[in-house]
N, C-alpha and C positions, 0 to 999 in steps of 0.2 A: 504493499499500501504506500502509495506516494502523497503528501499531504504539500498544496504551494499556497502560502499566503499573501496575498499581494496587500498593500498599504500605499497611503502618500499621495491618492489623488485628491482631486478638488477643483475649485474653481478660481481661476487665475485672468487676469488680464494680458491680452496680446504684448509679446514682448517681455512676460513674465519668466520664472522660474520653477518648475516642481522637480523634485526627486523622489521615483516611485523606488519600492524595497519589495522582494520577493524573499518570502521565509521560506526554504525548504525542509521538508523531514521526510522519514520513511526510507524505501528502497530505491533511492535515487541511483540512477546511473551514472556515477560521477566522471566517468570517463567519455559520456557524450557533450555535447554543447548545452546550456540552457539559452533561451531566447526569449524576448518580449514580442507580442503581436499586439494589434489593436482592431478594431473594428468599429467603424462609423455606421450610422444609422443607414440604411438602405445601401449599405456596401459588404463586399466580402472582408473577412478578416486577412490580413498582410502582416507578414512579417516584416518587423523594422529594427532589429538588434539581435545580434547572437553572439555569443561568446564562450570559446572553447575553456578546457580544464587550465589549460595554459595562457590563459587570458589572450588568445587572438580573436580579434572582433570582425563582425560585418555589418554593414548599415545598408537599408534601404536609400535610396539617392533623394527622399523626400526628407530625411531627417539627418544626413549625413552633414557634418560639420555644428551641428545644434545639439543634439543628442550624445549621451557617451554612457555606454553599458561597463558595468564594471562587476567583478564578483570577488566575495570573501571565502575562501574555499573552508576555512576555520569555521566560519560561523554558517555555512550551506545557503548563504543569501546572495541574492544578485539585484545590484540596482539599476537604476536608468535615470542619469541625469539630465534632464529635458530644460534645455535654454533657448530665450529668441520664440516662445512659444507663438505660434498662429493660430488662427480660427481653425482652421485645415487640420488642426493637430487634435481637434475635440473629436473624442472616441472613447470607447470602452478598453482599457488597457490589461491584456493576459499575460502571464507569465507559463512557460513552457519548459517541461523537462520530459526525461525517459525515465524509466523503472529500469530495473535490472535483466527484464525481457526485450528492452527497447519498445515498449509502450507508452503511447501519449497520454501524457498526463497535462492539465491546465486548474491555472488558479481561478477562484472566483470572478476575478475582473475587477477592476477598479477606474471608475468614471473620472476622466479628464475634460473639462470643459474650459474651455480658451474663451472670452468675451473681447468685444472691442471697443 
């Protein structure tokens, strides 16, 4: 069993910043990457940032240069620092991880709303 608990979402003005956290517990496959996805109303869930156990990262073009993903392996926590937020960043943000059998697990999601 895997538990992913996200926190840190909220309402912020355009240009502001938020930091999301994802605390992982249970049978996490620590050799696999963890990632942040988001889903805006009426749109499909999209991958926005991923990080390997060695902290190699990748980003969607839409967030590159503004968002930073990081992880603390000792705390089994992944973070997403979001700067210079735009209205189009409004979405529910989800943390993703794999279990020991490479099954997909998702957090409950945290809402990020950016106002103009």
